[in-house]
Gaussian input, Z-matrix of N, CA and C with variables (Angstrom, degrees):
# hf/3-21g

backbone

0 1
 N
 C     1     B1
 C     2     B2     1     A1
 N     3     B3     2     A2     1     D1
 C     4     B4     3     A3     2     D2
 C     5     B5     4     A4     3     D3
 N     6     B6     5     A5     4     D4
 C     7     B7     6     A6     5     D5
 C     8     B8     7     A7     6     D6
 N     9     B9     8     A8     7     D7
 C    10    B10     9     A9     8     D8
 C    11    B11    10    A10     9     D9
 N    12    B12    11    A11    10    D10
 C    13    B13    12    A12    11    D11
 C    14    B14    13    A13    12    D12
 N    15    B15    14    A14    13    D13
 C    16    B16    15    A15    14    D14
 C    17    B17    16    A16    15    D15
 N    18    B18    17    A17    16    D16
 C    19    B19    18    A18    17    D17
 C    20    B20    19    A19    18    D18
 N    21    B21    20    A20    19    D19
 C    22    B22    21    A21    20    D20
 C    23    B23    22    A22    21    D21
 N    24    B24    23    A23    22    D22
 C    25    B25    24    A24    23    D23
 C    26    B26    25    A25    24    D24
 N    27    B27    26    A26    25    D25
 C    28    B28    27    A27    26    D26
 C    29    B29    28    A28    27    D27
 N    30    B30    29    A29    28    D28
 C    31    B31    30    A30    29    D29
 C    32    B32    31    A31    30    D30
 N    33    B33    32    A32    31    D31
 C    34    B34    33    A33    32    D32
 C    35    B35    34    A34    33    D33
 N    36    B36    35    A35    34    D34
 C    37    B37    36    A36    35    D35
 C    38    B38    37    A37    36    D36
 N    39    B39    38    A38    37    D37
 C    40    B40    39    A39    38    D38
 C    41    B41    40    A40    39    D39
 N    42    B42    41    A41    40    D40
 C    43    B43    42    A42    41    D41
 C    44    B44    43    A43    42    D42
 N    45    B45    44    A44    43    D43
 C    46    B46    45    A45    44    D44
 C    47    B47    46    A46    45    D45
 N    48    B48    47    A47    46    D46
 C    49    B49    48    A48    47    D47
 C    50    B50    49    A49    48    D48
 N    51    B51    50    A50    49    D49
 C    52    B52    51    A51    50    D50
 C    53    B53    52    A52    51    D51
 N    54    B54    53    A53    52    D52
 C    55    B55    54    A54    53    D53
 C    56    B56    55    A55    54    D54
 N    57    B57    56    A56    55    D55
 C    58    B58    57    A57    56    D56
 C    59    B59    58    A58    57    D57
 N    60    B60    59    A59    58    D58
 C    61    B61    60    A60    59    D59
 C    62    B62    61    A61    60    D60
 N    63    B63    62    A62    61    D61
 C    64    B64    63    A63    62    D62
 C    65    B65    64    A64    63    D63
 N    66    B66    65    A65    64    D64
 C    67    B67    66    A66    65    D65
 C    68    B68    67    A67    66    D66
 N    69    B69    68    A68    67    D67
 C    70    B70    69    A69    68    D68
 C    71    B71    70    A70    69    D69
 N    72    B72    71    A71    70    D70
 C    73    B73    72    A72    71    D71
 C    74    B74    73    A73    72    D72
 N    75    B75    74    A74    73    D73
 C    76    B76    75    A75    74    D74
 C    77    B77    76    A76    75    D75
 N    78    B78    77    A77    76    D76
 C    79    B79    78    A78    77    D77
 C    80    B80    79    A79    78    D78
 N    81    B81    80    A80    79    D79
 C    82    B82    81    A81    80    D80
 C    83    B83    82    A82    81    D81
 N    84    B84    83    A83    82    D82
 C    85    B85    84    A84    83    D83
 C    86    B86    85    A85    84    D84
 N    87    B87    86    A86    85    D85
 C    88    B88    87    A87    86    D86
 C    89    B89    88    A88    87    D87
 N    90    B90    89    A89    88    D88
 C    91    B91    90    A90    89    D89
 C    92    B92    91    A91    90    D90
 N    93    B93    92    A92    91    D91
 C    94    B94    93    A93    92    D92
 C    95    B95    94    A94    93    D93
 N    96    B96    95    A95    94    D94
 C    97    B97    96    A96    95    D95
 C    98    B98    97    A97    96    D96
 N    99    B99    98    A98    97    D97
 C   100   B100    99    A99    98    D98
 C   101   B101   100   A100    99    D99
 N   102   B102   101   A101   100   D100
 C   103   B103   102   A102   101   D101
 C   104   B104   103   A103   102   D102
 N   105   B105   104   A104   103   D103
 C   106   B106   105   A105   104   D104
 C   107   B107   106   A106   105   D105
 N   108   B108   107   A107   106   D106
 C   109   B109   108   A108   107   D107
 C   110   B110   109   A109   108   D108
 N   111   B111   110   A110   109   D109
 C   112   B112   111   A111   110   D110
 C   113   B113   112   A112   111   D111
 N   114   B114   113   A113   112   D112
 C   115   B115   114   A114   113   D113
 C   116   B116   115   A115   114   D114
 N   117   B117   116   A116   115   D115
 C   118   B118   117   A117   116   D116
 C   119   B119   118   A118   117   D117
 N   120   B120   119   A119   118   D118
 C   121   B121   120   A120   119   D119
 C   122   B122   121   A121   120   D120
 N   123   B123   122   A122   121   D121
 C   124   B124   123   A123   122   D122
 C   125   B125   124   A124   123   D123
 N   126   B126   125   A125   124   D124
 C   127   B127   126   A126   125   D125
 C   128   B128   127   A127   126   D126
 N   129   B129   128   A128   127   D127
 C   130   B130   129   A129   128   D128
 C   131   B131   130   A130   129   D129
 N   132   B132   131   A131   130   D130
 C   133   B133   132   A132   131   D131
 C   134   B134   133   A133   132   D132
 N   135   B135   134   A134   133   D133
 C   136   B136   135   A135   134   D134
 C   137   B137   136   A136   135   D135
 N   138   B138   137   A137   136   D136
 C   139   B139   138   A138   137   D137
 C   140   B140   139   A139   138   D138
 N   141   B141   140   A140   139   D139
 C   142   B142   141   A141   140   D140
 C   143   B143   142   A142   141   D141
 N   144   B144   143   A143   142   D142
 C   145   B145   144   A144   143   D143
 C   146   B146   145   A145   144   D144
 N   147   B147   146   A146   145   D145
 C   148   B148   147   A147   146   D146
 C   149   B149   148   A148   147   D147
 N   150   B150   149   A149   148   D148
 C   151   B151   150   A150   149   D149
 C   152   B152   151   A151   150   D150
 N   153   B153   152   A152   151   D151
 C   154   B154   153   A153   152   D152
 C   155   B155   154   A154   153   D153
 N   156   B156   155   A155   154   D154
 C   157   B157   156   A156   155   D155
 C   158   B158   157   A157   156   D156
 N   159   B159   158   A158   157   D157
 C   160   B160   159   A159   158   D158
 C   161   B161   160   A160   159   D159
 N   162   B162   161   A161   160   D160
 C   163   B163   162   A162   161   D161
 C   164   B164   163   A163   162   D162
 N   165   B165   164   A164   163   D163
 C   166   B166   165   A165   164   D164
 C   167   B167   166   A166   165   D165
 N   168   B168   167   A167   166   D166
 C   169   B169   168   A168   167   D167
 C   170   B170   169   A169   168   D168
 N   171   B171   170   A170   169   D169
 C   172   B172   171   A171   170   D170
 C   173   B173   172   A172   171   D171
 N   174   B174   173   A173   172   D172
 C   175   B175   174   A174   173   D173
 C   176   B176   175   A175   174   D174
 N   177   B177   176   A176   175   D175
 C   178   B178   177   A177   176   D176
 C   179   B179   178   A178   177   D177
 N   180   B180   179   A179   178   D178
 C   181   B181   180   A180   179   D179
 C   182   B182   181   A181   180   D180
 N   183   B183   182   A182   181   D181
 C   184   B184   183   A183   182   D182
 C   185   B185   184   A184   183   D183
 N   186   B186   185   A185   184   D184
 C   187   B187   186   A186   185   D185
 C   188   B188   187   A187   186   D186
 N   189   B189   188   A188   187   D187
 C   190   B190   189   A189   188   D188
 C   191   B191   190   A190   189   D189
 N   192   B192   191   A191   190   D190
 C   193   B193   192   A192   191   D191
 C   194   B194   193   A193   192   D192
 N   195   B195   194   A194   193   D193
 C   196   B196   195   A195   194   D194
 C   197   B197   196   A196   195   D195
 N   198   B198   197   A197   196   D196
 C   199   B199   198   A198   197   D197
 C   200   B200   199   A199   198   D198
 N   201   B201   200   A200   199   D199
 C   202   B202   201   A201   200   D200
 C   203   B203   202   A202   201   D201
 N   204   B204   203   A203   202   D202
 C   205   B205   204   A204   203   D203
 C   206   B206   205   A205   204   D204
 N   207   B207   206   A206   205   D205
 C   208   B208   207   A207   206   D206
 C   209   B209   208   A208   207   D207
 N   210   B210   209   A209   208   D208
 C   211   B211   210   A210   209   D209
 C   212   B212   211   A211   210   D210
 N   213   B213   212   A212   211   D211
 C   214   B214   213   A213   212   D212
 C   215   B215   214   A214   213   D213
 N   216   B216   215   A215   214   D214
 C   217   B217   216   A216   215   D215
 C   218   B218   217   A217   216   D216
 N   219   B219   218   A218   217   D217
 C   220   B220   219   A219   218   D218
 C   221   B221   220   A220   219   D219
 N   222   B222   221   A221   220   D220
 C   223   B223   222   A222   221   D221
 C   224   B224   223   A223   222   D222
 N   225   B225   224   A224   223   D223
 C   226   B226   225   A225   224   D224
 C   227   B227   226   A226   225   D225
 N   228   B228   227   A227   226   D226
 C   229   B229   228   A228   227   D227
 C   230   B230   229   A229   228   D228
 N   231   B231   230   A230   229   D229
 C   232   B232   231   A231   230   D230
 C   233   B233   232   A232   231   D231
 N   234   B234   233   A233   232   D232
 C   235   B235   234   A234   233   D233
 C   236   B236   235   A235   234   D234
 N   237   B237   236   A236   235   D235
 C   238   B238   237   A237   236   D236
 C   239   B239   238   A238   237   D237
 N   240   B240   239   A239   238   D238
 C   241   B241   240   A240   239   D239
 C   242   B242   241   A241   240   D240
 N   243   B243   242   A242   241   D241
 C   244   B244   243   A243   242   D242
 C   245   B245   244   A244   243   D243
 N   246   B246   245   A245   244   D244
 C   247   B247   246   A246   245   D245
 C   248   B248   247   A247   246   D246
 N   249   B249   248   A248   247   D247
 C   250   B250   249   A249   248   D248
 C   251   B251   250   A250   249   D249
 N   252   B252   251   A251   250   D250
 C   253   B253   252   A252   251   D251
 C   254   B254   253   A253   252   D252
 N   255   B255   254   A254   253   D253
 C   256   B256   255   A255   254   D254
 C   257   B257   256   A256   255   D255
 N   258   B258   257   A257   256   D256
 C   259   B259   258   A258   257   D257
 C   260   B260   259   A259   258   D258
 N   261   B261   260   A260   259   D259
 C   262   B262   261   A261   260   D260
 C   263   B263   262   A262   261   D261
 N   264   B264   263   A263   262   D262
 C   265   B265   264   A264   263   D263
 C   266   B266   265   A265   264   D264
 N   267   B267   266   A266   265   D265
 C   268   B268   267   A267   266   D266
 C   269   B269   268   A268   267   D267
 N   270   B270   269   A269   268   D268
 C   271   B271   270   A270   269   D269
 C   272   B272   271   A271   270   D270
 N   273   B273   272   A272   271   D271
 C   274   B274   273   A273   272   D272
 C   275   B275   274   A274   273   D273
 N   276   B276   275   A275   274   D274
 C   277   B277   276   A276   275   D275
 C   278   B278   277   A277   276   D276
 N   279   B279   278   A278   277   D277
 C   280   B280   279   A279   278   D278
 C   281   B281   280   A280   279   D279
 N   282   B282   281   A281   280   D280
 C   283   B283   282   A282   281   D281
 C   284   B284   283   A283   282   D282
 N   285   B285   284   A284   283   D283
 C   286   B286   285   A285   284   D284
 C   287   B287   286   A286   285   D285
 N   288   B288   287   A287   286   D286
 C   289   B289   288   A288   287   D287
 C   290   B290   289   A289   288   D288
 N   291   B291   290   A290   289   D289
 C   292   B292   291   A291   290   D290
 C   293   B293   292   A292   291   D291
 N   294   B294   293   A293   292   D292
 C   295   B295   294   A294   293   D293
 C   296   B296   295   A295   294   D294
 N   297   B297   296   A296   295   D295
 C   298   B298   297   A297   296   D296
 C   299   B299   298   A298   297   D297
 N   300   B300   299   A299   298   D298
 C   301   B301   300   A300   299   D299
 C   302   B302   301   A301   300   D300
 N   303   B303   302   A302   301   D301
 C   304   B304   303   A303   302   D302
 C   305   B305   304   A304   303   D303
 N   306   B306   305   A305   304   D304
 C   307   B307   306   A306   305   D305
 C   308   B308   307   A307   306   D306
 N   309   B309   308   A308   307   D307
 C   310   B310   309   A309   308   D308
 C   311   B311   310   A310   309   D309
 N   312   B312   311   A311   310   D310
 C   313   B313   312   A312   311   D311
 C   314   B314   313   A313   312   D312

   B1=1.4459
   B2=1.5270
   B3=1.3112
   B4=1.4603
   B5=1.5095
   B6=1.2991
   B7=1.4683
   B8=1.5181
   B9=1.3558
   B10=1.4616
   B11=1.5138
   B12=1.3371
   B13=1.4585
   B14=1.5236
   B15=1.3140
   B16=1.4580
   B17=1.5354
   B18=1.3423
   B19=1.4690
   B20=1.5226
   B21=1.3095
   B22=1.4578
   B23=1.5200
   B24=1.2845
   B25=1.4614
   B26=1.5249
   B27=1.3329
   B28=1.4757
   B29=1.5218
   B30=1.3365
   B31=1.4673
   B32=1.5223
   B33=1.3344
   B34=1.4613
   B35=1.5232
   B36=1.3247
   B37=1.4645
   B38=1.5225
   B39=1.3048
   B40=1.4591
   B41=1.5229
   B42=1.3160
   B43=1.4585
   B44=1.5152
   B45=1.3168
   B46=1.4590
   B47=1.5258
   B48=1.3631
   B49=1.4765
   B50=1.5252
   B51=1.3155
   B52=1.4670
   B53=1.5191
   B54=1.3223
   B55=1.4660
   B56=1.5222
   B57=1.3302
   B58=1.4621
   B59=1.5292
   B60=1.3144
   B61=1.4721
   B62=1.5276
   B63=1.3220
   B64=1.4664
   B65=1.5244
   B66=1.3299
   B67=1.4620
   B68=1.5274
   B69=1.3301
   B70=1.4634
   B71=1.5195
   B72=1.3022
   B73=1.4700
   B74=1.5258
   B75=1.3335
   B76=1.4653
   B77=1.5292
   B78=1.3280
   B79=1.4652
   B80=1.5246
   B81=1.3321
   B82=1.4710
   B83=1.5261
   B84=1.3334
   B85=1.4737
   B86=1.5256
   B87=1.3307
   B88=1.4636
   B89=1.5237
   B90=1.3304
   B91=1.4698
   B92=1.5246
   B93=1.3219
   B94=1.4592
   B95=1.5236
   B96=1.3303
   B97=1.4635
   B98=1.5259
   B99=1.3224
   B100=1.4639
   B101=1.5144
   B102=1.3167
   B103=1.4674
   B104=1.5329
   B105=1.3261
   B106=1.4652
   B107=1.5233
   B108=1.3338
   B109=1.4624
   B110=1.5208
   B111=1.3266
   B112=1.4639
   B113=1.5240
   B114=1.3168
   B115=1.4565
   B116=1.5183
   B117=1.3052
   B118=1.4562
   B119=1.5171
   B120=1.3341
   B121=1.4641
   B122=1.5350
   B123=1.2884
   B124=1.4578
   B125=1.5337
   B126=1.3156
   B127=1.4675
   B128=1.5234
   B129=1.3381
   B130=1.4665
   B131=1.5317
   B132=1.2994
   B133=1.4547
   B134=1.5183
   B135=1.3397
   B136=1.4703
   B137=1.5311
   B138=1.3168
   B139=1.4674
   B140=1.5232
   B141=1.3154
   B142=1.4668
   B143=1.5262
   B144=1.3216
   B145=1.4679
   B146=1.5268
   B147=1.3224
   B148=1.4596
   B149=1.5246
   B150=1.3271
   B151=1.4589
   B152=1.5257
   B153=1.3235
   B154=1.4681
   B155=1.5278
   B156=1.3068
   B157=1.4643
   B158=1.5351
   B159=1.3499
   B160=1.4674
   B161=1.5228
   B162=1.3328
   B163=1.4580
   B164=1.5282
   B165=1.3253
   B166=1.4711
   B167=1.5258
   B168=1.3239
   B169=1.4665
   B170=1.5252
   B171=1.3273
   B172=1.4648
   B173=1.5296
   B174=1.3157
   B175=1.4629
   B176=1.5319
   B177=1.3169
   B178=1.4665
   B179=1.5217
   B180=1.3178
   B181=1.4648
   B182=1.5155
   B183=1.3376
   B184=1.4576
   B185=1.5251
   B186=1.3175
   B187=1.4675
   B188=1.5225
   B189=1.3252
   B190=1.4673
   B191=1.5311
   B192=1.3272
   B193=1.4678
   B194=1.5250
   B195=1.3332
   B196=1.4546
   B197=1.5135
   B198=1.3196
   B199=1.4651
   B200=1.5238
   B201=1.3204
   B202=1.4667
   B203=1.5239
   B204=1.3290
   B205=1.4695
   B206=1.5271
   B207=1.3249
   B208=1.4661
   B209=1.5204
   B210=1.3111
   B211=1.4655
   B212=1.5245
   B213=1.3331
   B214=1.4729
   B215=1.5250
   B216=1.3319
   B217=1.4704
   B218=1.5255
   B219=1.3202
   B220=1.4651
   B221=1.5298
   B222=1.3162
   B223=1.4704
   B224=1.5275
   B225=1.3232
   B226=1.4640
   B227=1.5254
   B228=1.3254
   B229=1.4642
   B230=1.5254
   B231=1.3200
   B232=1.4694
   B233=1.5179
   B234=1.3265
   B235=1.4716
   B236=1.5213
   B237=1.3330
   B238=1.4675
   B239=1.5206
   B240=1.3250
   B241=1.4653
   B242=1.5151
   B243=1.3257
   B244=1.4681
   B245=1.5266
   B246=1.3216
   B247=1.4688
   B248=1.5286
   B249=1.3296
   B250=1.4614
   B251=1.5241
   B252=1.3179
   B253=1.4674
   B254=1.5252
   B255=1.3287
   B256=1.4603
   B257=1.5261
   B258=1.3215
   B259=1.4589
   B260=1.5222
   B261=1.3191
   B262=1.4597
   B263=1.5307
   B264=1.3436
   B265=1.4777
   B266=1.5266
   B267=1.3286
   B268=1.4644
   B269=1.5232
   B270=1.3127
   B271=1.4675
   B272=1.5235
   B273=1.3261
   B274=1.4621
   B275=1.5282
   B276=1.3146
   B277=1.4683
   B278=1.5266
   B279=1.3110
   B280=1.4636
   B281=1.5291
   B282=1.3258
   B283=1.4685
   B284=1.5235
   B285=1.3301
   B286=1.4674
   B287=1.5201
   B288=1.3123
   B289=1.4654
   B290=1.5215
   B291=1.3142
   B292=1.4623
   B293=1.5272
   B294=1.3290
   B295=1.4784
   B296=1.5306
   B297=1.3115
   B298=1.4567
   B299=1.5275
   B300=1.3347
   B301=1.4610
   B302=1.5215
   B303=1.3146
   B304=1.4669
   B305=1.5299
   B306=1.3203
   B307=1.4640
   B308=1.5277
   B309=1.3229
   B310=1.4622
   B311=1.5100
   B312=1.3124
   B313=1.4794
   B314=1.4880
   A1=108.90
   A2=116.48
   A3=120.59
   A4=109.97
   A5=115.14
   A6=119.73
   A7=111.94
   A8=118.01
   A9=120.29
   A10=112.52
   A11=117.69
   A12=119.79
   A13=112.12
   A14=117.35
   A15=121.03
   A16=108.99
   A17=116.78
   A18=117.76
   A19=110.38
   A20=114.80
   A21=120.55
   A22=111.36
   A23=116.73
   A24=119.89
   A25=110.85
   A26=117.93
   A27=120.04
   A28=113.97
   A29=118.69
   A30=119.19
   A31=111.30
   A32=118.76
   A33=121.47
   A34=111.16
   A35=117.03
   A36=120.00
   A37=111.84
   A38=119.61
   A39=122.65
   A40=113.40
   A41=119.62
   A42=121.04
   A43=113.93
   A44=119.41
   A45=119.45
   A46=113.72
   A47=122.06
   A48=117.49
   A49=113.03
   A50=117.19
   A51=118.98
   A52=111.25
   A53=117.17
   A54=121.46
   A55=109.80
   A56=117.23
   A57=120.96
   A58=110.84
   A59=117.22
   A60=120.09
   A61=110.84
   A62=116.53
   A63=120.02
   A64=110.84
   A65=117.52
   A66=120.11
   A67=111.36
   A68=118.20
   A69=121.11
   A70=111.02
   A71=117.11
   A72=120.47
   A73=110.54
   A74=116.66
   A75=120.10
   A76=113.35
   A77=118.61
   A78=121.26
   A79=113.05
   A80=118.92
   A81=119.52
   A82=113.07
   A83=116.95
   A84=119.04
   A85=110.18
   A86=116.94
   A87=120.49
   A88=110.71
   A89=116.89
   A90=119.92
   A91=110.39
   A92=117.80
   A93=121.05
   A94=110.82
   A95=116.70
   A96=120.26
   A97=111.03
   A98=117.31
   A99=120.63
   A100=111.94
   A101=116.16
   A102=120.26
   A103=110.56
   A104=116.89
   A105=120.53
   A106=112.21
   A107=118.50
   A108=120.35
   A109=113.06
   A110=117.57
   A111=119.14
   A112=109.84
   A113=115.31
   A114=122.02
   A115=112.11
   A116=116.95
   A117=120.18
   A118=111.47
   A119=116.14
   A120=118.05
   A121=107.50
   A122=117.38
   A123=119.86
   A124=108.86
   A125=115.92
   A126=121.59
   A127=109.63
   A128=117.03
   A129=119.72
   A130=110.97
   A131=116.41
   A132=123.42
   A133=116.66
   A134=119.77
   A135=118.54
   A136=113.92
   A137=117.94
   A138=119.12
   A139=111.92
   A140=116.26
   A141=119.80
   A142=111.58
   A143=117.44
   A144=120.09
   A145=112.48
   A146=117.39
   A147=119.53
   A148=112.32
   A149=117.83
   A150=120.66
   A151=111.97
   A152=117.07
   A153=120.67
   A154=110.47
   A155=118.18
   A156=121.26
   A157=111.52
   A158=119.68
   A159=117.52
   A160=113.21
   A161=116.88
   A162=118.86
   A163=111.84
   A164=117.70
   A165=119.96
   A166=110.41
   A167=116.72
   A168=119.63
   A169=110.73
   A170=116.84
   A171=120.23
   A172=110.07
   A173=117.52
   A174=120.45
   A175=111.59
   A176=117.29
   A177=120.23
   A178=112.37
   A179=117.94
   A180=119.59
   A181=112.09
   A182=118.17
   A183=121.25
   A184=112.70
   A185=118.38
   A186=120.62
   A187=107.59
   A188=118.44
   A189=119.59
   A190=111.69
   A191=117.35
   A192=119.69
   A193=110.79
   A194=115.31
   A195=119.69
   A196=112.32
   A197=116.27
   A198=119.82
   A199=108.90
   A200=114.76
   A201=119.10
   A202=111.67
   A203=117.19
   A204=120.53
   A205=110.46
   A206=116.97
   A207=119.58
   A208=110.70
   A209=117.06
   A210=120.81
   A211=110.19
   A212=116.86
   A213=120.21
   A214=110.94
   A215=116.74
   A216=119.53
   A217=111.34
   A218=117.50
   A219=120.45
   A220=110.32
   A221=117.36
   A222=120.45
   A223=110.71
   A224=116.48
   A225=120.46
   A226=110.62
   A227=117.40
   A228=119.86
   A229=111.29
   A230=117.83
   A231=119.98
   A232=111.70
   A233=116.41
   A234=119.94
   A235=110.87
   A236=116.52
   A237=120.10
   A238=111.07
   A239=117.67
   A240=120.96
   A241=112.20
   A242=116.87
   A243=120.50
   A244=111.20
   A245=116.78
   A246=119.63
   A247=111.73
   A248=116.94
   A249=119.57
   A250=111.20
   A251=116.96
   A252=119.85
   A253=111.12
   A254=116.51
   A255=120.31
   A256=111.81
   A257=117.52
   A258=120.72
   A259=114.82
   A260=119.00
   A261=120.82
   A262=112.91
   A263=120.90
   A264=118.53
   A265=112.84
   A266=117.80
   A267=120.32
   A268=111.54
   A269=116.97
   A270=120.56
   A271=109.92
   A272=116.05
   A273=120.20
   A274=111.38
   A275=118.01
   A276=121.56
   A277=110.22
   A278=117.93
   A279=121.33
   A280=110.11
   A281=117.22
   A282=120.47
   A283=110.85
   A284=116.64
   A285=119.83
   A286=111.37
   A287=118.22
   A288=120.89
   A289=112.14
   A290=117.15
   A291=120.56
   A292=110.05
   A293=116.70
   A294=119.58
   A295=110.66
   A296=117.47
   A297=121.06
   A298=110.94
   A299=116.84
   A300=120.54
   A301=111.12
   A302=116.74
   A303=119.96
   A304=110.45
   A305=117.75
   A306=120.72
   A307=111.01
   A308=117.93
   A309=120.40
   A310=113.86
   A311=118.02
   A312=119.02
   A313=113.72
   D1=133.09
   D2=-179.50
   D3=-90.69
   D4=160.04
   D5=179.65
   D6=-79.16
   D7=-15.83
   D8=179.77
   D9=-71.17
   D10=-25.18
   D11=-178.92
   D12=-81.76
   D13=-8.91
   D14=-180.00
   D15=-79.50
   D16=130.13
   D17=176.84
   D18=-68.80
   D19=161.92
   D20=-179.78
   D21=-67.43
   D22=178.31
   D23=178.69
   D24=-63.08
   D25=152.30
   D26=-176.15
   D27=-57.90
   D28=-35.91
   D29=-179.02
   D30=-65.93
   D31=-30.12
   D32=179.42
   D33=-75.60
   D34=-30.68
   D35=-178.64
   D36=-78.66
   D37=-20.02
   D38=-174.51
   D39=-95.19
   D40=1.87
   D41=-175.54
   D42=-85.22
   D43=-10.89
   D44=-173.98
   D45=-66.13
   D46=-32.71
   D47=178.65
   D48=-63.87
   D49=-34.91
   D50=178.74
   D51=-66.39
   D52=-40.19
   D53=178.39
   D54=-66.32
   D55=-44.08
   D56=179.55
   D57=-64.34
   D58=-40.11
   D59=177.71
   D60=-65.07
   D61=-38.41
   D62=177.52
   D63=-61.80
   D64=-46.75
   D65=178.38
   D66=-66.14
   D67=-31.77
   D68=178.05
   D69=-65.33
   D70=-33.58
   D71=176.94
   D72=-80.53
   D73=-40.30
   D74=-177.63
   D75=-69.97
   D76=-30.59
   D77=-179.18
   D78=-59.53
   D79=-58.85
   D80=177.39
   D81=-64.25
   D82=-33.26
   D83=177.76
   D84=-64.82
   D85=-39.69
   D86=177.51
   D87=-66.33
   D88=-38.96
   D89=177.82
   D90=-63.92
   D91=-42.81
   D92=178.39
   D93=-64.69
   D94=-45.28
   D95=-179.16
   D96=-64.87
   D97=-41.55
   D98=177.54
   D99=-61.02
   D100=-39.53
   D101=177.89
   D102=-69.59
   D103=-36.44
   D104=-177.66
   D105=-70.20
   D106=-32.51
   D107=-176.93
   D108=-96.24
   D109=0.34
   D110=-179.52
   D111=-88.64
   D112=167.90
   D113=179.33
   D114=-97.23
   D115=15.82
   D116=-177.89
   D117=-70.93
   D118=140.17
   D119=167.43
   D120=-73.04
   D121=-173.70
   D122=179.21
   D123=-58.92
   D124=121.70
   D125=-173.11
   D126=-85.91
   D127=131.39
   D128=176.47
   D129=-63.07
   D130=156.27
   D131=-176.48
   D132=-53.50
   D133=-43.70
   D134=-176.46
   D135=-61.15
   D136=-27.84
   D137=179.38
   D138=-71.00
   D139=-22.93
   D140=177.73
   D141=-70.73
   D142=-18.06
   D143=179.16
   D144=-65.68
   D145=-21.78
   D146=179.22
   D147=-71.26
   D148=-10.23
   D149=173.91
   D150=-72.68
   D151=-7.37
   D152=179.03
   D153=-61.03
   D154=-40.60
   D155=-178.04
   D156=-63.86
   D157=-51.96
   D158=177.95
   D159=-60.98
   D160=-39.54
   D161=-178.60
   D162=-72.29
   D163=-27.45
   D164=174.16
   D165=-68.56
   D166=-38.18
   D167=176.04
   D168=-64.01
   D169=-39.17
   D170=177.78
   D171=-68.27
   D172=-39.51
   D173=-179.98
   D174=-65.73
   D175=-28.63
   D176=179.71
   D177=-67.34
   D178=-16.48
   D179=177.68
   D180=-71.06
   D181=-13.39
   D182=178.93
   D183=-80.90
   D184=-8.32
   D185=175.30
   D186=-73.98
   D187=122.85
   D188=-175.49
   D189=-65.31
   D190=125.76
   D191=177.99
   D192=-77.39
   D193=144.75
   D194=177.82
   D195=-107.07
   D196=-19.46
   D197=-179.53
   D198=-129.19
   D199=168.44
   D200=176.95
   D201=-66.37
   D202=-34.63
   D203=178.26
   D204=-64.28
   D205=-41.42
   D206=177.32
   D207=-65.97
   D208=-36.80
   D209=178.41
   D210=-63.05
   D211=-42.56
   D212=178.28
   D213=-65.95
   D214=-39.25
   D215=178.18
   D216=-65.08
   D217=-38.63
   D218=178.66
   D219=-65.75
   D220=-39.48
   D221=176.29
   D222=-63.62
   D223=-42.31
   D224=179.67
   D225=-65.65
   D226=-41.57
   D227=-179.77
   D228=-67.50
   D229=-40.67
   D230=177.55
   D231=-65.19
   D232=-40.57
   D233=178.10
   D234=-65.50
   D235=-43.20
   D236=178.91
   D237=-63.77
   D238=-38.93
   D239=177.91
   D240=-63.07
   D241=-42.16
   D242=178.52
   D243=-66.73
   D244=-41.08
   D245=178.76
   D246=-66.75
   D247=-40.70
   D248=176.80
   D249=-62.89
   D250=-41.53
   D251=178.83
   D252=-64.96
   D253=-34.15
   D254=179.93
   D255=-71.17
   D256=-42.75
   D257=-173.64
   D258=-96.53
   D259=-2.69
   D260=-179.00
   D261=-57.75
   D262=-46.77
   D263=179.91
   D264=-61.04
   D265=-36.82
   D266=179.11
   D267=-69.29
   D268=-38.11
   D269=175.70
   D270=-64.03
   D271=-38.13
   D272=178.54
   D273=-65.04
   D274=-40.89
   D275=177.99
   D276=-63.95
   D277=-45.70
   D278=179.89
   D279=-62.89
   D280=-41.49
   D281=178.06
   D282=-62.04
   D283=-44.96
   D284=177.78
   D285=-61.25
   D286=-42.46
   D287=-179.67
   D288=-66.12
   D289=-41.39
   D290=178.53
   D291=-64.27
   D292=-45.10
   D293=179.11
   D294=-64.36
   D295=-37.64
   D296=177.83
   D297=-65.47
   D298=-41.58
   D299=179.86
   D300=-67.68
   D301=-39.66
   D302=-179.71
   D303=-70.63
   D304=-40.65
   D305=-179.04
   D306=-71.77
   D307=-26.99
   D308=-178.48
   D309=-80.26
   D310=-15.81
   D311=-176.77
   D312=-98.52

C-alpha cells in the first residue's frame, strides 16, 4: 500500500465548509461593492444575468474536495468568482464605452 492513497488528516479534510461559506458571503459582497464603486447608471435587469458565471464559480466551492489538488482548484474557482463579481460592472462600462466609440466613428 502506498502512502499516496491515504487521505489527509481529519482536520484537513473538514475545513472545506468554512472556505465555501466564506466564498458564499464574499461573492455577493464583491458584487455589491463592484456595483457601488462603478460609474454605471441603474443597470437594466438582463445585464444582471451575467453574474451567473461568478456565482456559479463560487457555488462550485461547495463540492467536497477529495484531494489537495481539488482543494486548490476550489480555492482558485472561488477566488476567481469573487474577482469576476467585483470587476464585472467596470468591465461592462469599458465595453459600453468601446462600443460607443466604435459606433460613433
